[in-house]
Residue, then its C-alpha position, 0 to 999 in steps of 0.5 A: m500500500n502506498p503512503i500518503r504524500e505529505l505536502r506541508r508539516l507545520a507547527s501547531p499554534a497550541p500543544k496537542p492538536q486534537s480536532l480539525a475542521w474546514d469551513g471553506s476558508t478557515l482551518w479550525m483546530g481544537s487542542r486537547e491540552t488547552w481546550q482552545i478552539h482556534a480559527l487558523n489561516p491555512a497558509d501559515l496556521s496563524v490564529r485569527w480567533q479563538t475560544k475555549a470549549p467546555g471540555t476536551p474537543y475530541g472531534m469537530v466539523a463545520v455545519n452551515g457556518e458554525l461548528r459542532v464540537l464533540c467534547s469530553e466533559t466532567a470527571e465522568d468523561h461524558r461525550i456531548i456535541r456542542r455548538c460553537v458560533p465563530q466570533q461569538g463562542f459556545d452556545a450553553s443551551f445546545a447539548v446533544p448526547c453521543p450514542d452510548d455516551t461515547g464518541s470522538q470524531l465527527s463528520y457532516d454530509g449536508t444533512a446529518l452528523t456522523v459520530s465515530q466510536w474508536y474502540p467499538k469501530k463504529l460510524i453512527t449517523i444521528d438525528t438532531t436529538g442524538r438518536a442513532t439512525r444508522t450504524i456502519h461497522v469498520p475493520h479498524g479503530i477510528c481516530g479521524q473522520v471527514n465526509v468528502g462528496g458523500l464518501i467518508y474518509l477515516v484515519t484508522t489503526d489497529a494499534e495506536d502505539t505503533t505507526d501503522y495507521w491508514l486512510t480508509r474510505v467508506d462508501p455509505r451509499p450501498a445497503k452494504p457499505e464499501i470499505t477500502d484502506i487506500a493509503h498508509i499514514p506513517f505516524q500516529a495521526r489524529a483527526l481529518a479535514h479536507d479543504g476541497q483539494n487536500f487532506w489535513t491531519n494532526h501529528r498530535e504528539q509532535n505538536q504538528i499539523v500536516s497537509f497531505a494528498i493521496 
């Protein structure tokens, strides 16, 4: 299997970059260490704006000019999807519980959110209340997710402490989804975004954000 083709590897403006999203012009990043959500200029990753999440921002996706951020909250690690409005901050009244109170990454297909569960190896599409409407089982653990043209691309691994990670493509349109590992990612990647041309992910432990192609 061919490796991904790295295009750029830039220092993250905050330690432990965890979540990523693309809204059409801005790359958004959430830090696992600081809980800050950063609006980044994709050219140099300079910070345009930032706000603090109500918990650890494990997953994030742009939705109609806003963000949905999957947060780990409280000492009990409750997983809740929150609404963040750019230039304003988080909406305290918006809270969608994750299925089974677990989940890490998010994608959006223009209609509904899909939550990924790493260790159960599931993609779960949810309605506006958090109720599961469809579940897709995948062969690996999931640590990144983005919807591109109706296809779901994942960062996956079977052993998170190794450098055996993959870019996995899921076609959810058939009744039996088609799942294919399409490229090798030679580092411990976290999160996935797509800017219309190329992918973005985090090399979290190196405090770097990576743009790549396949």
